[in-house]
C-alpha positions as CSV (number, residue, x, y, z in Angstrom):
1,M,121.3,100.3,89.0
2,K,120.3,98.1,86.2
3,K,117.9,95.3,86.6
4,K,116.1,93.1,84.0
5,F,113.7,90.3,84.6
6,L,113.3,88.1,81.6
7,A,110.8,86.0,83.2
8,C,109.5,86.2,86.8
9,M,107.2,83.7,88.1
10,V,108.9,83.3,91.4
11,A,107.4,82.1,94.8
12,A,108.5,80.1,97.7
13,C,105.6,79.1,100.0
14,A,104.8,80.7,103.3
15,V,101.7,80.3,105.4
16,C,100.0,82.4,108.1
17,A,97.2,80.2,109.6
18,S,97.0,80.5,113.6
19,A,99.6,80.8,116.4
20,A,99.2,77.1,116.9
21,L,99.1,75.8,113.4
22,F,101.8,76.1,110.7
23,A,104.5,73.9,109.2
24,G,105.2,74.9,105.6
25,C,103.5,75.0,102.3
26,G,104.8,71.4,100.7
27,E,103.4,68.1,101.2
28,E,106.2,67.3,103.5
29,E,108.8,69.2,105.5
30,K,112.5,68.6,104.6
31,E,115.3,69.4,107.0
32,P,118.1,71.4,105.4
33,G,121.0,68.9,104.5
34,G,124.4,69.6,103.4
35,G,123.9,70.2,99.7
36,P,124.7,68.1,96.8
37,E,128.1,66.3,96.9
38,G,131.0,67.7,95.1
39,S,133.9,66.0,93.2
40,G,135.8,65.6,96.4
41,D,134.8,64.1,99.8
42,G,132.7,66.9,101.2
43,P,129.6,69.1,100.0
44,A,130.2,71.1,96.8
45,K,131.4,74.7,97.1
46,V,128.8,77.3,97.4
47,E,129.2,79.8,94.5
48,W,126.5,82.2,95.2
49,Q,124.4,82.7,98.5
50,F,121.2,84.4,98.6
51,T,119.7,85.6,101.9
52,G,116.3,87.3,102.9
53,E,113.8,87.7,105.6
54,Y,110.2,88.7,106.1
55,H,108.9,90.0,109.5
56,G,105.5,91.3,108.2
57,L,103.5,88.7,110.2
58,I,105.6,88.7,113.4
59,G,102.7,90.2,115.3
60,N,100.7,87.1,114.5
61,G,103.5,84.8,115.8
62,F,105.3,84.0,112.4
63,D,108.7,85.1,111.2
64,F,110.2,84.0,107.8
65,F,114.1,83.4,106.8
66,L,115.3,82.5,103.6
67,L,118.7,81.1,102.3
68,G,119.7,80.3,98.8
69,Q,122.7,78.1,98.2
70,M,124.0,77.9,94.6
71,Y,126.7,75.2,94.4
72,E,129.4,74.8,91.9
73,G,128.1,72.6,89.0
74,G,124.9,74.3,88.5
75,E,122.7,72.9,91.2
76,G,121.1,74.9,94.1
77,E,118.5,74.8,96.8
78,I,116.4,77.4,98.5
79,Y,115.6,77.0,102.1
80,L,112.6,78.6,103.8
81,A,112.6,78.6,107.6
82,T,109.3,79.5,109.2
83,W,109.6,80.4,112.9
84,N,106.3,79.9,114.8
85,N,106.2,80.9,118.3
86,G,109.6,79.3,119.2
87,N,109.3,76.4,116.7
88,V,111.0,76.4,113.4
89,A,110.1,74.3,110.2
90,Y,112.0,74.0,107.3
91,E,111.2,73.6,103.4
92,V,113.6,73.1,100.6
93,T,113.2,73.7,96.9
94,E,115.7,72.4,94.4
95,L,116.8,74.2,91.4
96,A,119.4,74.8,88.6
97,W,121.4,78.0,88.2
98,E,123.6,79.4,85.6
99,E,125.6,82.6,85.3
100,A,126.5,84.2,82.2
101,T,127.6,87.4,80.4
102,D,125.5,89.1,77.9
103,R,126.8,90.7,74.7
104,D,127.0,94.1,76.5
105,G,129.4,92.5,79.1
106,L,126.8,92.6,81.9
107,T,126.4,89.6,84.4
108,T,123.2,87.7,84.2
109,F,122.1,85.2,86.7
110,S,119.4,82.6,85.7
111,V,117.5,80.1,87.9
112,S,115.0,77.4,86.8
113,T,113.4,74.4,88.5
114,E,111.5,71.3,87.7
115,D,110.4,70.8,91.4
116,P,106.6,69.9,91.0
117,D,105.9,71.6,94.5
118,A,107.6,75.0,93.3
119,T,105.6,77.8,92.2
120,F,108.4,79.4,90.1
121,T,109.6,78.0,86.7
122,E,112.4,80.3,85.4
123,T,113.9,83.6,86.5
124,S,116.7,85.6,84.9
125,L,118.3,88.6,86.5
126,Y,121.0,91.2,85.9
127,A,123.7,91.8,88.6
128,E,123.9,95.1,90.1
129,S,126.8,97.5,89.9
130,D,128.4,96.1,93.1
131,G,128.2,92.5,91.7
132,S,125.1,91.5,93.8
133,V,121.8,90.0,92.5
134,E,118.5,91.2,93.8
135,W,115.6,88.9,93.3
136,E,112.1,90.1,94.2
137,Y,111.0,86.8,95.6
138,K,107.3,86.1,96.1
139,F,106.0,83.7,98.8
140,E,102.6,82.3,98.0
141,F,100.5,81.0,100.8
142,A,97.0,79.7,101.4
143,G,96.3,78.9,97.8
144,G,97.7,81.8,96.1
145,Y,98.1,84.8,98.5
146,S,101.5,86.1,98.8
147,R,104.1,88.1,100.4
148,T,107.5,89.5,98.7
149,V,111.0,89.9,100.0
150,T,114.2,91.1,98.4
151,F,116.3,88.1,98.0
152,T,119.9,89.3,97.8
153,G,122.6,87.1,96.4
154,T,126.4,87.6,96.5
155,K,129.6,85.7,96.0
156,E,130.8,86.6,99.6
157,A,128.7,84.1,101.6
158,E,127.3,85.4,104.9
159,Y,126.9,81.9,106.4
160,D,129.7,79.3,106.1
161,S,127.3,76.4,106.5
162,L,123.7,75.7,106.8
163,D,124.0,75.0,110.5
164,A,125.4,78.5,111.0
165,W,122.2,79.8,109.3
166,K,119.9,77.6,111.3
167,T,121.6,78.8,114.5
168,Y,120.9,82.5,113.3
169,V,117.3,81.7,112.7
170,T,116.7,80.1,116.0
171,E,118.4,82.8,117.9
172,N,116.7,85.8,116.0
173,G,113.3,84.3,115.2
174,G,110.6,86.5,116.5
175,K,113.0,89.2,117.8
176,A,112.5,91.8,114.9
177,E,110.7,94.9,115.7
178,V,106.9,94.6,115.0
179,P,106.1,96.5,111.8
180,E,103.7,99.4,112.1
181,P,100.3,98.7,110.4
182,D,100.3,100.2,107.0
183,V,97.5,102.8,107.0
184,P,97.4,104.7,103.9
185,E,96.5,108.5,104.5
186,K,93.2,109.4,103.1
187,D,92.5,112.3,100.8
188,A,89.3,114.2,101.2
189,I,87.1,114.4,98.1
190,L,85.2,117.3,99.5
191,T,85.5,119.6,102.4
192,F,82.8,121.7,104.2
193,A,84.4,124.8,105.9
194,G,83.2,126.0,109.3
195,G,85.5,128.9,110.1
196,E,88.3,129.2,112.6
197,G,89.9,125.9,111.1
198,N,86.8,123.9,111.7
199,S,85.9,121.6,108.8
200,I,84.3,118.3,107.8
201,E,86.1,116.1,105.4
202,F,84.4,113.5,103.3
203,Y,86.4,110.4,101.9
204,A,85.8,108.3,98.9
205,N,85.5,105.2,101.1
206,G,82.2,106.6,102.6
207,T,83.6,108.0,105.8
208,A,83.9,111.7,107.0
209,K,85.6,113.4,109.9
210,I,84.4,116.7,111.8
211,S,87.4,118.5,113.1
212,A,87.0,121.5,115.3
213,Y,88.7,123.5,118.0
214,G,92.2,122.8,117.0
215,G,91.7,118.9,117.0
216,A,89.9,118.9,120.4
217,I,86.8,117.5,118.5
218,G,87.5,114.8,115.9
219,F,84.5,112.7,115.3
220,E,84.2,109.9,112.7
221,Y,81.1,109.3,110.5
222,T,79.8,107.4,107.6
223,W,78.1,109.4,104.8
224,T,75.6,109.0,102.1
225,C,74.3,111.3,99.4
226,E,70.9,111.1,97.8
227,D,69.0,113.7,95.8
228,G,71.2,116.5,97.0
229,V,70.9,115.4,100.7
230,I,73.9,114.4,102.7
231,T,73.2,112.0,105.6
232,M,76.0,111.4,108.2
233,T,75.9,108.8,110.8
234,S,78.2,108.7,113.9
235,V,80.5,105.6,114.0
236,S,80.7,105.6,117.8
237,N,77.1,106.4,118.2
238,P,74.7,105.3,115.3
239,S,71.8,106.8,116.8
240,E,73.4,110.3,116.0
241,V,72.3,111.1,112.5
242,I,73.0,114.4,110.8
243,T,71.3,115.6,107.5
244,S,72.2,118.6,105.4
245,T,70.1,121.3,104.1
246,A,70.3,123.5,101.0
247,E,69.4,127.0,100.1
248,G,70.5,129.3,97.4
249,G,73.1,126.9,96.0
250,V,74.7,126.4,99.4
251,T,74.7,123.3,101.3
252,T,74.8,123.5,105.0
253,I,75.6,120.9,107.7
254,V,74.9,121.7,111.4
255,Y,76.6,119.7,114.3
256,A,74.8,120.3,117.5
257,A,75.4,118.6,120.9
258,S,76.0,119.1,124.5
259,L,79.5,118.7,125.4
260,G,80.8,119.0,129.0
261,G,77.6,120.7,130.0
262,N,77.6,123.2,127.3
263,N,75.5,123.4,124.2
264,V,77.8,123.4,121.1
265,E,76.6,124.3,117.6
266,L,79.0,124.4,114.6
267,T,77.9,125.3,111.1
268,F,79.5,124.0,108.1
269,T,79.0,124.9,104.3
270,C,79.9,124.1,100.8
271,G,78.8,125.6,97.6
272,D,79.3,122.4,95.3
273,I,78.6,119.0,96.6
274,S,78.8,117.3,93.2
275,A,81.8,115.4,94.2
276,L,79.9,113.5,96.6
277,E,76.9,112.7,94.1
278,D,79.3,111.2,91.6
279,V,81.0,108.8,94.2
280,E,79.8,105.1,94.5
281,V,80.4,104.6,98.1
282,K,81.8,101.4,99.5
283,T,79.6,100.4,102.4
284,E,79.4,97.3,104.4
285,L,76.3,95.3,103.4
286,L,76.6,92.1,105.5
287,A,78.9,90.2,107.6
288,F,79.2,86.4,107.9
289,N,80.6,85.3,111.3
290,G,82.9,82.4,112.1
291,D,84.6,81.0,115.2
292,D,87.0,83.1,117.3
293,G,86.2,86.3,115.7
294,A,86.7,85.2,112.1
295,K,84.3,87.1,109.6
296,I,83.6,87.8,106.0
297,T,82.4,91.3,105.3
298,F,80.6,91.8,102.1
299,Y,80.5,95.5,100.6
300,S,78.4,97.3,98.2
301,D,81.1,97.6,95.5
302,G,81.1,94.0,95.0
303,T,84.0,93.1,97.1
304,A,84.4,91.2,100.3
305,A,87.2,90.7,102.9
306,M,87.8,87.3,104.9
307,T,89.7,87.8,108.2
308,A,90.7,85.2,110.7
309,Y,93.4,84.4,113.3
310,G,93.7,87.9,114.5
311,G,94.4,89.3,111.1
312,A,96.9,86.7,110.0
313,I,94.5,85.7,107.3
314,N,93.0,89.0,105.4
315,F,92.0,87.8,101.9
316,E,90.1,89.9,99.4
317,Y,87.3,88.6,97.1
318,T,84.7,89.8,94.6
319,W,81.2,88.5,95.1
320,T,77.9,87.9,93.4
321,C,74.6,86.7,94.8
322,E,72.0,84.9,92.3
323,D,69.2,82.7,93.4
324,G,70.3,82.8,97.2
325,V,73.9,81.4,96.2
326,I,76.8,83.6,97.0
327,T,79.8,83.1,94.7
328,M,83.1,84.6,96.1
329,T,86.2,84.8,93.7
330,S,89.7,85.4,95.1
331,V,91.2,88.7,93.8
332,S,94.8,87.6,93.9
333,N,94.1,83.9,92.9
334,P,90.9,83.9,90.5
335,S,91.0,80.2,90.3
336,E,89.9,80.0,93.8
337,V,86.1,80.2,93.9
338,I,83.9,79.6,96.9
339,T,80.0,79.1,96.7
340,S,77.6,79.2,99.7
341,T,75.2,76.5,100.8
342,A,71.8,76.9,102.5
343,E,69.8,74.7,104.9
344,G,67.2,75.6,107.4
345,G,67.3,79.3,106.7
346,V,71.0,79.5,107.5
347,T,73.6,80.4,104.7
348,T,77.1,78.9,105.1
349,I,80.4,79.8,103.5
350,V,83.2,77.2,104.0
351,Y,86.9,78.2,103.4
352,A,89.1,75.2,102.9
353,A,92.8,75.0,102.2
354,S,95.9,73.2,102.9
355,L,98.1,75.3,105.2
356,G,101.6,74.0,106.2
357,G,100.5,70.4,105.1
358,N,97.4,70.7,107.3
359,E,94.0,70.9,106.2
360,I,92.3,74.1,107.4
361,T,88.5,74.7,107.4
362,L,86.9,78.0,108.3
363,T,83.0,78.1,108.5
364,F,81.0,81.2,108.3
365,T,77.1,81.6,108.8
366,S,74.4,84.1,108.4
367,N,70.6,83.9,109.1
368,D,69.6,86.6,106.4
369,I,71.3,87.5,103.0
370,A,68.7,89.6,101.9
371,A,71.2,92.6,101.9
372,L,73.2,90.8,99.1
373,E,70.1,89.8,97.1
374,Q,68.9,93.4,96.4
């Protein structure tokens, strides 16, 4: 499979705001029409048709469908259909396309646009061995955040009309299987052994897990390590704190508790804990709260996460704090910078963006930002 991208700044616009608020990324919605007029009485012939779907936010009430119509004569359109809890909104991007054969005899497919609302300018792709073209098409939303789909083009049209595609969208929107969360497996950076398969695993994100009795015990902790002493704090019961001891080059951690009316004591040891002493642990420093569970969480490694609308918004930032002013910079869109304001002892952070042609404002507050000023 041979593929070559000469330039790839491709994006259609998708949004994920709330279950009740979504239209499309442009200034106005455009209903799919019949395409450009051909030399005869009807619409121009479709030479290439591209299709793609994105179901990653279906759990939040959104489903996305794309159709690319490349007409004879070199004009084309990309349609984005956004299904939102039974309602469908459309957006159209106009473009120009060209098919050519390079000096090696390989088919190239090039697309460009002068649409001021489009976020791609030019893309050139090689056809696959079966004659199809695969375009890694990026959707940008909420001022620069994105999702990507494989936008596949062929000369064998799957839909004989735009109405047929619209019918498919209406009948299938929201019906795809909800994707399982993408939870990466964690690799332990250090393991304390406890005999009989019992262990404590320490992870680079500042968490740890005690496992014992063949999985009957599986307790989660956070950890820190200072001056050779490990401190573990229970996630479910923060009042439970365990500290290590050291003797003769061996570090020991003892878990003791009354479980089911029986006193249980588990001992774990390790001969070298330098892996923990060298790690800069990412810990939560402070959270700003907003309405309906919205939150900005600030971490010790200089990163922050903004979440809202049940996870439909989950944006990453870096942060600094100087003279009581917090500055947040988007990781995926560095031109997006948010600064805090303060009044009456309350620090406020406001996220504002145009989502689906609607102005969205999220307000987060905190009464004490001392944790970020240290």
